[in-house]
C-alpha positions in Angstrom: 4.1 -26.9 6.5 1.5 -25.1 4.3 -0.4 -23.9 7.3 2.8 -22.3 8.7 3.2 -20.4 5.3 -0.5 -19.6 5.5 -0.3 -18.1 9.0 3.0 -16.2 8.1 1.1 -14.8 5.0 -1.7 -13.5 7.3 0.7 -11.9 9.7 2.2 -10.0 6.7 -1.4 -8.9 5.6 -2.3 -5.2 6.2 -4.7 -5.2 9.1 -6.5 -2.1 7.8 -9.3 -1.7 5.0 -7.9 -0.4 1.8 -10.8 1.7 1.2 -11.8 3.4 4.5 -8.8 2.5 6.9 -11.1 0.6 9.3 -9.8 -2.5 11.0 -10.1 -5.9 9.3 -11.1 -9.3 10.9 -10.4 -12.6 9.2 -13.6 -14.7 8.7 -12.3 -18.3 8.3 -15.7 -19.6 7.2 -15.6 -17.5 3.9 -11.8 -17.3 3.9 -11.9 -13.4 3.6 -11.0 -10.4 5.6 -13.9 -8.1 6.5 -13.9 -4.4 7.3 -15.5 -3.6 10.7 -16.3 0.0 9.5 -17.5 -0.2 6.0 -18.3 -4.0 5.6 -16.2 -4.5 2.4 -14.5 -8.0 2.2 -11.1 -8.8 0.7 -9.3 -11.9 -0.1 -5.7 -12.3 0.7 -4.9 -11.6 -3.0 -6.9 -8.5 -3.1 -5.0 -7.2 0.0 -1.6 -8.2 -1.5 -2.5 -6.5 -4.7 -3.7 -3.4 -2.9 -0.6 -3.3 -0.7 1.5 -3.4 -3.9 -0.3 -0.6 -5.6 0.2 1.6 -2.5 3.8 0.9 -2.3 4.4 1.5 -6.1 2.6 4.8 -5.6 4.8 5.7 -2.6 7.9 5.0 -4.7 6.5 7.2 -7.5 5.9 10.1 -5.1 9.4 9.7 -3.9 10.7 9.7 -7.4 8.7 12.8 -8.3 10.1 14.6 -5.2 13.7 13.7 -6.3 12.9 15.0 -9.9 11.5 18.2 -8.6 14.5 18.8 -6.4 16.8 18.1 -9.4 14.8 20.5 -11.5 15.1 23.1 -8.9 18.8 22.7 -8.4 19.2 22.8 -12.2 17.3 26.1 -12.3 19.2 27.6 -9.2 22.7 26.7 -10.7 21.8 28.1 -14.2 22.7 31.6 -15.4 19.1 32.3 -16.5 17.5 32.8 -13.1 15.8 36.3 -14.0 
């Protein structure tokens, strides 16, 4: 049962390096992912945390875009455009 959960977790892992974007391979002897390009190694936890940080950064970028759009509309609709 736990092996199925572990295999499913591995499938959800990003298959690219968080630093250089290179391909990752899983080394079962050390239970870590190794980058083929730069040689960095990551645990499953490292990859999950990195992925969460990337997703949070993407959300904040989307929020910033919406905020800028709202500010522009507010300026455009105001009477003080000059």
